[in-house]
N, C-alpha and C positions, 0 to 999 in steps of 0.2 A: 427519496426513495433511494433504493438500493441501484445500483449498477455492478454486473458482476462481471468480471475475468474468470477465461478458462486460462488454467494453467497448468504447464506441462513442466516434468522435473525435465533437467541435462545430467547429463554425466557424472556431477556431483551430488545429485540427490536434490538439487534447488529446482524448484520451491518445494516445500514440506507441505503442499495442501493441494487440492486439483482444481479450486472455486478461490477466488477472492471475492468479496461484495465492497465497494465501498459508497459510503453518502453523498448523493449527489441533487442537484438542482436540476428540474428538469426546465431546460431551454426553449423547446418546441423543435418543432424540423427535424427530429428524431438528434437533437443533438442535449449534452446534459454540461454542466459544470462540476467538477469532482469538488465535494465537501472535504474530504478530510483526506491525510496522508495513507498511501498502503503500505501496507506492513510488506509483503512480498512481491508484487506486481512491478516490475521493471519499467521506466521509460513513461513514466505517469509522476504527476505531483499535485498538491494539492491547489485548485483552482485554474487544472488544464480543463479546455475547452474536447471533449469525444463525440464522435457520431455512434450513438447505439442501434442494436438491429434490435427490434423484442418479436420473441419465440411465440408462439401457439398459445403459451401460458400464461404470454403477459411477462417475463423476464426479461429484463432487458439487460442483453449483452454488450460489451465495450468492444467498439472497433475503433478506428484509426483515431489519432489526436488532429483536431479541427485546428487548434490554435491551443499552442504551448502559453502558460501562464508566467510565466518567466521566472517561476517557483522552481526548487529541486527538493529532491528528496535523497536524506542523506540513511543507509542503513550502516550499523556498525553490530559488530557481532562480540558484544563482551566476554571477555577471557576470563579477566584476572577475577580470583579468587574465586574461579568455577562458574563464572555468570552471575554471580549473588545477587542478590537485591541490592545491596547496598553498593555495589564494583555497578552496575546500573543506573541507578540514583547520583551518583559521582559522576561519570559519564552527562547526564543530563543538565544535572547542574550546569559543569564543563561550559554544554552548548548555551544554556540558560544567560552567564552572562555573558557570551558574543551575541542576545538577542535575540534568538531563535526561540523554539517551541519544540518539544519532542514526547516521546512515551517510549516507553519499553513494556518489552514482555522475556517471558520466559521461553525457550526454546528447549523442547525435552526430547531427546533422543527415540526413535521408535523403537517398543519392545525386538528381541531376536524371536 
């Protein structure tokens, strides 16, 4: 299932999206365990247990963290070579050697 996070942009324009959705596992009693790492949501990591509220359309919206997993989310913005695929891959491989997992995406500036 998906759990949705309503995002508000700060004075620097972060986050670049209005809503982020994460995969989650339903634990019952209006709680879920996050099942992937967020791109943009701050303060949440994979395997955290979250309270959810279900709206009239059946959409699950994230609330407070009930239990932190002990995992962390590290967000890097790669500037080398303009954030090229090769530069991102080099960073991912560096972290992989440290025993972590990761993914990379290309963030593009919105057109003026």
